[in-house]
Residue, then its C-alpha position, 0 to 999 in steps of 0.5 A: x094670695x088674698x086674706x081669705x085664702x091665707x086665713x083658710x090656709x092658716x086654718x088647715x094647719x089646725x085641722x082635726x084630721x091631723x094626728x099631731x093637732x089632735x095630740x096637741x089639743x088632747x095633751x093641752x086640755x089634759x094638762x090644764x084639767x089635771x093641773x087645776x084638779x090637783x091645785x084645787x085639791x091642794x087649796x081645799x085640803x091644806x092651809x097656806x104655807x102648810x108642809x106635808x113630808x112625803x119622803x122626809x125633807x127631800x120631797x114635801x107637799x108645801x102649799x104656797x102662792x107664787x106671784x113670780x114666774x116659773x120656779x118662784x123667780x121674781x116672787x119677792x117683787x110686789x109691784x102692782x103692775x107685776x101680775x098684769x105684766x106677767x099675764x101679757x108676757x104669758x099671752x105673748x109666750x103662748x103666741x110664740x108657742x103656737x107659732x113654733x108648733x105651726x112652723x115645725x115640719x109636720x113629719x117630725x114625730x112627737x111635736x104634738x106631745x111636746x108642744x101640748x105639754x108646754x102650751x097646756x102648762x102655760x095656760x094652767x098657770x095663766x088661769x091662776x094668774x088671771x083668777x088669783x094674781x098668783x100661782x098655786x105651787x106645792x111640789x117641793x124637792x131638795x135637789x142639790x144646791x145651786x151656786x152661780x156667784x156671777x149671777x148672784x144665784x144661790x139656791x139651797x133648795x129647789x123652788x116650789x113648783x106645780x104640775x103645769x111647771x113640770x109639764x112645761x119643763x118636760x115638754x121643752x126637754x122632749x122638744x129639744x130631744x126632737x130637734x137634736x134627733x131631727x137635726x142629726x137625721x137631716x145631716x145624715x141624709 
């Protein structure tokens, strides 16, 4: 198979005729747009580090800038190479997400939804990193404390996050359910 036919074969994987591709694109674009509209509203209506209680102290809207990765991990590291490095890592992750989407069997339902949520959320945060060098976070929830002494992890409050983070996590959960269900069906058949 020559390069031209391989490229044409690759492009057929992203045919707009495919329902899962349409869902993937629509969900990804919707997540990116919604994420950035909400982030814009937060930036325009709140002061940095301002907190607005929604449900007492359990759920607040707290406008912060996160220079780390998801859920504020590595935020305290102020290295000048951190932002470019996180952008490169994020772009590699996008490539991996696309590869997984392409290689998932087409007969498995809801892969467009799950992978669209993951891809759109990742893009939403990459845009923030490229524009600001940091990600706008604002959802602040007081989930139960987490303590993992072996890893030196002690959280008394869940890290602040955003719509993009929520979509990535939701997409991963849906994808895991899909994989588990598909695996169970494969073993039955």
